[in-house]
LUMZALO-617110 format. One line per 8 residues: number of its first residue (from 1); their letters; for each residue x, y, z of C-alpha. Coordinates in pm, 1 decimal, decimal comma. Layout:
LUMZALO-617110
NUM) a) X Y Z; ...;
***
This chain:
LUMZALO-617110
1) xxxxxxxx) 10159,1 8398,4 9604,5; 9803,7 8438,1 9470,7; 9460,1 8283,4 9501,3; 9250,5 8180,6 9202,6; 8916,4 7996,4 9201,7; 8959,8 7898,7 9564,9; 9312,0 7763,0 9511,8; 9615,9 7924,2 9672,9;
9) xxxxxxxx) 9929,4 7918,2 9453,9; 10266,0 7948,2 9630,1; 10587,2 8001,6 9434,8; 10944,3 7979,5 9559,6; 11270,3 7790,8 9557,1; 11089,6 7457,9 9571,4; 10889,1 7531,4 9257,6; 10514,3 7594,9 9247,5;
17) xxxxxxxx) 10255,2 7452,7 9484,9; 9877,6 7472,4 9489,4; 9663,3 7439,1 9800,7; 9289,5 7375,3 9778,1; 9139,3 7337,8 10124,8; 9376,6 7079,2 10274,5; 9492,8 6928,6 9945,1; 9847,7 7007,0 9826,9;
25) xxxxxxxx) 9985,0 6964,2 9474,4; 10341,7 7018,8 9355,0; 10288,1 7172,2 9011,6; 10647,9 7264,3 8917,5; 10951,8 7088,1 9062,7; 11323,0 7150,4 9049,8; 11316,9 7515,5 8943,8; 11290,1 7847,0 9128,0;
33) xxxxxxxx) 10952,2 8005,4 9046,2; 10969,5 8381,8 9090,2; 10655,7 8537,5 8941,3; 10282,1 8469,2 8936,4; 9990,9 8640,0 8765,2; 9638,1 8536,9 8676,7; 9470,7 8612,1 8345,0; 9110,0 8507,6 8312,7;
41) xxxxxxxx) 9094,0 8135,6 8389,9; 9468,9 8094,5 8353,9; 9754,7 8123,7 8603,4; 10099,9 8210,7 8463,9; 10424,2 8136,7 8645,2; 10768,1 8272,6 8555,4; 11081,0 8081,3 8653,7; 11455,1 8138,4 8673,4;
49) xxxxxxxx) 11512,4 7887,8 8393,9; 11381,1 8138,2 8137,8; 11040,5 7976,6 8098,4; 10681,0 8082,9 8154,0; 10431,0 7812,6 8252,7; 10056,8 7839,9 8195,3; 9805,5 7648,7 8410,5; 9434,4 7584,1 8380,8;
57) xxxxxxxx) 9257,6 7423,7 8679,8; 9599,7 7338,5 8829,1; 9703,0 7151,2 8514,6; 10000,3 7263,9 8304,9; 9890,0 7311,2 7945,9; 10165,2 7528,0 7795,0; 10532,9 7607,9 7847,8; 10687,7 7914,4 7682,3;
65) xxxxxxxx) 11066,0 7920,6 7645,0; 11224,0 8264,3 7614,0; 11547,6 8322,9 7417,8; 11859,5 8233,1 7616,8; 12209,2 8351,9 7526,7; 12512,8 8139,2 7615,1; 12669,0 8411,6 7831,9; 12364,8 8538,2 8017,7;
73) xxxxxxxx) 12087,2 8358,3 8198,9; 11738,0 8483,8 8131,9; 11624,5 8455,2 8497,3; 11258,4 8555,1 8465,0; 11112,1 8737,3 8765,0; 10812,4 8964,5 8696,2; 10492,7 8914,3 8498,7; 10220,4 9153,4 8383,4;
81) xxxxxxxx) 9926,0 9125,5 8143,5; 9814,9 9441,9 7966,0; 9474,8 9540,5 7824,6; 9566,6 9399,5 7484,5; 9638,5 9055,7 7632,1; 10011,6 9098,6 7580,6; 10234,7 8932,9 7838,2; 10526,8 9135,1 7975,3;
89) xxxxxxxx) 10802,4 8923,5 8127,9; 11074,0 9087,3 8334,1; 11413,5 8917,6 8339,1; 11777,5 8969,4 8431,3; 11836,9 9079,4 8070,5; 11537,7 9306,2 8005,3; 11166,8 9282,4 7925,6; 11022,1 9025,3 7686,0;
97) xxxxxxxx) 10686,1 9110,9 7530,8; 10463,9 8827,5 7406,8; 10153,8 8875,1 7195,2; 9821,1 8714,5 7285,1; 9933,7 8399,2 7101,3; 10246,6 8386,1 7321,3; 10477,5 8467,6 7030,5; 10772,9 8698,1 7098,7;
105) xxxxxxxx) 10668,9 9048,1 6997,2; 10960,8 9257,6 7123,5; 11253,8 9271,8 7363,3; 11305,6 9590,4 7564,4; 11638,0 9685,4 7720,6; 11630,6 9922,7 8013,5; 11724,0 10281,4 7940,3; 12078,7 10398,3 8026,9;
113) xxxxxxxx) 12212,2 10044,8 8077,6; 12504,4 9922,9 7870,6; 12526,1 9577,7 7716,2; 12753,3 9478,5 8003,4; 12489,9 9559,6 8265,1; 12230,9 9311,2 8381,4; 11885,1 9466,8 8403,9; 11811,8 9267,5 8723,2;
121) xxxxxxxx) 11437,6 9321,1 8696,8; 11246,6 9208,2 9006,3; 10888,5 9283,3 8904,5; 10651,7 9462,8 8667,1; 10325,1 9641,1 8742,0; 10071,7 9814,4 8517,4; 9890,8 10062,1 8741,4; 9542,7 10216,5 8725,0;
129) xxxxxxxx) 9680,2 10525,5 8545,0; 9821,0 10337,3 8245,2; 10181,7 10338,2 8364,9; 10424,6 10048,1 8357,5; 10650,4 10033,0 8662,8; 10964,5 9820,6 8647,4; 11145,9 9751,5 8974,8; 11504,1 9625,3 8980,8;
137) xxxxxxxx) 11752,0 9494,6 9234,1; 12034,0 9728,9 9127,1; 11905,7 10017,4 8914,2; 11607,5 10154,9 9105,1; 11275,3 10205,4 8926,4; 11172,1 10266,4 8565,2; 10836,7 10415,1 8464,1; 10660,3 10438,6 8128,2;
145) xxxxxxxx) 10358,7 10672,7 8094,1; 10069,2 10621,2 7847,9; 10168,7 10261,6 7834,5; 9886,6 10072,3 7662,2; 9908,3 10252,0 7328,2; 10288,7 10244,6 7321,0; 10473,7 10039,2 7064,2; 10671,6 9778,8 7263,7;
153) xxxxxxxx) 10957,1 9803,1 7017,9; 11006,3 10174,1 7080,1; 10927,1 10230,5 7446,2; 11285,7 10234,3 7574,0; 11324,8 10605,3 7495,8; 11003,2 10676,6 7695,6; 11141,5 10524,2 8015,3; 11187,9 10754,0 8314,7;
161) xxxxxxxx) 11457,1 10635,1 8554,0; 11447,9 10689,1 8932,3; 11749,9 10614,7 9149,3; 11887,3 10693,6 9490,1; 12063,6 11030,4 9499,8; 12301,9 11092,7 9788,7; 12184,3 11387,0 9996,3; 11841,5 11404,9 9830,0;
169) xxxxxxxx) 11566,7 11306,6 10079,2; 11310,1 11304,1 9796,3; 11487,9 11028,6 9605,3; 11480,1 10652,5 9660,1; 11641,0 10524,2 9979,6; 11809,5 10247,1 9779,8; 11843,8 10119,9 9422,9; 11753,5 9770,2 9542,6;
177) xxxxxxxx) 11374,9 9770,7 9509,6; 11226,3 9455,4 9656,9; 10853,6 9502,4 9590,9; 10565,3 9741,2 9523,9; 10197,5 9793,8 9600,6; 9924,8 10019,3 9463,1; 9691,1 10112,5 9746,2; 9314,5 10161,5 9740,1;
185) xxxxxxxx) 9358,5 10527,9 9640,2; 9596,0 10437,0 9355,0; 9905,6 10556,7 9541,8; 10221,8 10364,5 9447,4; 10445,7 10232,9 9727,7; 10788,0 10072,0 9688,8; 10976,3 9859,4 9941,2; 11353,8 9829,0 9930,8;
193) xxxxxxxx) 11635,9 9689,0 10137,7; 11628,4 10023,9 10322,6; 11266,9 10105,1 10395,4; 10968,9 10229,0 10192,6; 10889,5 10524,6 9967,1; 10565,2 10645,4 9811,6; 10550,5 10810,7 9472,0; 10457,8 11179,3 9479,9;
201) xxxxxxxx) 10286,7 11241,5 9148,0; 10269,7 11621,4 9174,0; 10646,7 11661,2 9218,5; 10754,4 11342,1 9038,6; 10964,7 11225,0 9332,1; 10927,3 11015,4 9646,9; 10832,4 11054,8 10011,6; 11014,1 10834,8 10260,8;
209) xxxxxxxx) 10812,0 10648,9 10522,1; 10907,4 10725,8 10882,6; 10845,3 10529,5 11202,5; 10851,5 10686,9 11547,6; 11013,6 10998,4 11405,6; 11294,6 10817,1 11224,7; 11346,2 10673,6 10878,1; 11177,9 10334,5 10853,5;
217) xxxxxxxx) 11487,5 10148,6 10738,1; 11388,6 9780,9 10758,1; 11458,0 9536,5 10474,2; 11114,6 9492,4 10316,2; 11008,1 9150,6 10192,3; 10644,9 9215,2 10096,1; 10396,3 9503,2 10068,5; 10025,5 9417,4 10063,7;
225) xxxxxxxx) 9718,7 9635,5 10102,8; 9402,9 9513,6 10272,5; 9046,1 9636,4 10235,4; 9064,5 9890,6 10518,1; 9335,1 10142,9 10423,4; 9617,4 9942,5 10579,1; 9950,9 9861,5 10419,8; 10095,4 9533,3 10548,4;
233) xxxxxxxx) 10474,3 9528,8 10553,9; 10673,7 9211,0 10613,6; 11042,9 9224,7 10700,3; 11337,3 8990,8 10680,1; 11367,3 8939,1 11057,6; 11146,0 9187,1 11245,3; 10793,9 9057,5 11191,9; 10510,0 9256,8 11038,0;
241) xxxxxxxx) 10438,2 9628,7 11043,9; 10090,4 9754,0 10958,2; 10070,9 10114,3 10839,7; 9733,6 10285,5 10844,9; 9729,0 10504,4 10536,4; 9457,2 10735,9 10665,1; 9578,8 10790,3 11022,8; 9948,7 10750,4 10934,7;
249) xxxxxxxx) 10007,7 10524,1 11234,5; 10190,1 10193,3 11276,1; 10126,2 9865,6 11449,9; 10406,5 9613,9 11490,4; 10357,4 9238,0 11532,1; 10618,9 8973,5 11614,2; 10624,6 8620,0 11753,7; 10538,5 8761,5 12096,0;
257) xxxxxxxx) 10205,7 8868,8 11941,4; 10139,0 8521,7 11798,3; 10318,8 8514,0 11460,8; 10475,6 8180,7 11366,4; 10800,8 8356,2 11271,1; 10965,3 8697,0 11253,2; 11142,3 8603,5 10926,7; 10935,0 8650,8 10611,0;
265) xxxxxxxx) 11007,7 8543,5 10254,8; 11071,7 8773,1 9961,4; 10762,4 8855,2 9755,9; 10543,9 8604,4 9936,5; 10211,4 8762,9 10027,6; 9848,1 8770,5 9921,7; 9526,0 8930,0 10044,9; 9202,5 8740,0 9983,5;
273) xxxxxxxx) 8943,8 9020,6 9985,6; 8653,5 8775,7 9969,0; 8744,5 8589,2 10286,0; 8932,6 8886,7 10437,0; 9235,5 8664,0 10489,4; 9599,3 8770,9 10459,1; 9868,8 8517,0 10368,1; 10245,1 8558,2 10407,0;
281) xxxxxxxx) 10526,3 8311,5 10349,2; 10775,1 8266,3 10634,7; 11069,0 8039,4 10709,3; 10829,1 7835,4 10925,1; 10543,2 7802,4 10676,8; 10250,3 8018,2 10565,1; 10122,6 8277,8 10811,2; 9745,8 8329,4 10790,4;
289) xxxxxxxx) 9584,2 8636,9 10943,4; 9205,9 8667,3 10965,0; 9122,7 9033,1 10903,1; 8751,0 8980,0 10959,9; 8837,8 9000,6 11330,4; 8923,3 9344,8 11471,0; 9269,9 9432,5 11595,3; 9312,4 9351,9 11962,1;
297) xxxxxxxx) 9385,4 9680,6 12133,3; 9667,8 9651,2 12383,4; 9607,1 9879,5 12678,2; 9910,8 10027,4 12849,3; 9893,9 10188,6 13192,0; 9980,5 10557,4 13231,9; 10349,9 10614,8 13302,1; 10489,1 10666,6 13650,3;
305) xxxxxxxx) 10803,0 10849,0 13756,6; 11087,1 10604,7 13812,0; 11370,8 10850,5 13872,6; 11401,0 11220,5 13955,7; 11752,8 11363,0 13955,7; 11840,0 11722,0 14038,6; 12167,9 11869,7 13922,2; 12252,2 12050,6 14245,8;
313) xxxxxxxx) 12556,0 12134,8 14454,9; 12389,8 12081,5 14791,8; 12460,6 11710,2 14801,2; 12095,0 11610,2 14789,4; 12025,4 11559,7 14424,6; 11809,7 11248,3 14375,8; 11464,4 11147,9 14491,5; 11485,4 10800,6 14656,3;
321) xxxxxxxx) 11380,2 10523,7 14420,5; 11105,0 10404,0 14652,5; 10949,2 10753,1 14652,4; 10974,3 10834,8 14281,2; 10667,7 10635,6 14162,0; 10454,1 10809,8 14425,8; 10533,7 11163,5 14320,6; 10247,0 11397,0 14252,1;
329) xxxxxxxx) 10411,6 11724,1 14342,1; 10764,5 11836,7 14417,7; 10919,5 12160,0 14545,3; 11275,0 12260,4 14455,9; 11522,7 12526,8 14564,6; 11622,6 12806,2 14323,9; 11954,2 12635,3 14240,9; 11778,2 12304,2 14168,2;
337) xxxxxxxx) 11618,0 12417,9 13843,4; 11826,2 12179,2 13629,7; 11682,8 11828,4 13657,8; 11591,4 11511,1 13471,5; 11289,9 11286,9 13508,6; 11260,5 10923,7 13395,5; 10933,0 10738,7 13357,3; 10791,5 10399,7 13264,1;
345) xxxxxxxx) 10456,9 10234,5 13195,7; 10591,9 9927,5 13379,5; 10502,6 9702,2 13086,5; 10784,1 9468,8 12983,2; 10609,5 9251,0 12723,6; 10723,9 9448,6 12417,8; 10937,9 9733,3 12554,3; 11073,5 9815,4 12207,0;
353) xxxxxxxx) 10724,1 9931,3 12107,6; 10690,5 10181,4 12392,1; 10767,6 10550,1 12371,7; 10697,6 10840,0 12602,7; 10604,0 11195,4 12515,5; 10623,4 11483,6 12761,6; 10532,3 11851,1 12776,5; 10608,5 12120,1 13033,9;
361) xxxxxxxx) 10327,0 12365,7 13096,6; 10172,1 12465,0 12762,8; 10468,8 12357,2 12551,0; 10438,1 12098,7 12272,4; 10475,8 11727,5 12344,9; 10821,1 11588,7 12270,2; 10935,3 11227,6 12239,1; 11159,2 11137,5 12534,3;
369) xxxxxxxx) 11511,3 11009,6 12474,1; 11558,2 10674,5 12653,2; 11249,1 10735,0 12870,5; 11403,1 11048,5 13020,4; 11319,4 11419,1 12993,5; 11588,6 11680,3 13063,8; 11525,9 12036,1 13181,1; 11765,2 12328,2 13236,3;
377) xxxxxxxx) 11719,6 12678,9 13378,8; 11352,9 12628,8 13460,3; 11222,5 12963,7 13599,5; 11087,7 12984,8 13953,5; 10717,5 12937,0 14005,0; 10463,7 12663,2 13940,1; 10503,4 12419,8 13650,8; 10309,4 12117,4 13529,6;
385) xxxxxxxx) 10479,2 11823,2 13359,1; 10254,8 11602,1 13145,0; 10366,8 11255,9 13029,5; 10183,6 11012,6 12801,9; 10257,9 10662,0 12677,5; 10272,9 10573,7 12307,8; 10247,6 10212,8 12190,3; 10374,0 10170,7 11833,9;
393) xxxxxxxx) 10351,5 10547,7 11808,3; 9980,9 10551,3 11903,6; 9881,1 10752,8 12209,9; 9715,2 10537,2 12474,0; 9362,4 10627,4 12580,0; 9423,1 10611,6 12954,9; 9515,3 10978,0 12958,7; 9810,1 11181,9 13071,6;
401) xxxxxxxx) 10007,7 11149,1 13395,0; 10089,3 11480,3 13561,8; 10354,0 11603,4 13803,2; 10338,0 11948,0 13964,3; 10678,9 12112,2 14006,4; 10740,6 12425,1 14210,9; 11070,4 12614,0 14184,4; 11115,1 12827,4 14495,8;
409) xxxxxxxx) 11224,3 13188,0 14449,0; 11560,3 13314,2 14576,2; 11615,5 13296,8 14950,9; 11413,8 12981,1 15011,2; 11502,3 12611,8 15022,1; 11354,1 12301,6 14870,0; 11068,7 12112,3 15033,1; 11103,0 11743,0 14946,0;
417) xxxxxxxx) 10788,8 11532,0 14921,3; 10725,7 11231,6 15138,5; 10632,8 10883,5 15018,0; 10281,3 10933,6 15148,0; 10193,8 11147,3 14843,3; 9936,9 10969,1 14625,6; 10015,2 10790,2 14298,9; 10006,8 10965,6 13965,8;
***
């Protein structure tokens, strides 16, 4: 998907479509179009039939047929135009290089692949640092440095291969690389069928993106940057995640937030920086998101205690459910210093986005497991439990809820609070 001269071009299994205002045109029919790139006044489209189509003002003026062998389909996927006006076409076989007259200049096989292996190239990208990145659906990523001055016929030996390495957290999460994006600070990001990695130039390896403390392991369909340091991430069935590159925080949007679908299409996304409009293809049509409007901040109430259980042998081990939300202070016997506390913000719209962090006294905040904090062998004396709500990993501004806990010294008994104690 891309926009050129006010026209939105959408490629896919149905061919190639153009949309200008409310006018639709079906430019290519009966073939799966898999790659789009613009070059000056021209739009190029690559298709699975081994052809590259060139359009001017939505009119087809040239069709380029790449060599096809009887035993292997060409299956073109990625397109890139370099500074010398050469066209690089990724395919299931390798990379075709066309000169500025669209004549075949060279064919490049991927390094370390035998003749029996399909290259399975998904896309090509020439970045701001003169590097060619080749993403594949089986063999990870290939990189070529100092790309522009390289001889296309001899670049195979310059290829650096990156693959998933079992047990190496600095390698790719998968060899099936679905897409890429170069952000506004020229950082390269790669989406796979198991999450996202960013290229670490200083160590020549990759950092894995994490969400709520765990590996972000969604199947990524599209990566697109906007004009405000956000990386937009579409998934196969879990809506859109928006990662703020500066703050390193996430937002998550699904149909409950107004999307037309949670299922997004592979490689189908475009950001129009002029109109500040984001476009994504879904199984229900094209999702448009107006980024000129600010994010709507969802406000979540501070958490309340929903359950307080004491591991005790005296037979009285649980605060009654009707009293738990009213707790502000609690006094326990010496043998009641093992206990668990559950809490909730009482918001059930998107419960999967909620997390809770807690801290006892001056200790660090920890993410609660299943909305519950567990404590053992708490020493006698006064303690202060602090709990805060996180929505999509972002701390809510309403502040921290507090519960004062007093563990009685030896020789005393617990004093249980009444329901008349004020709310948190």
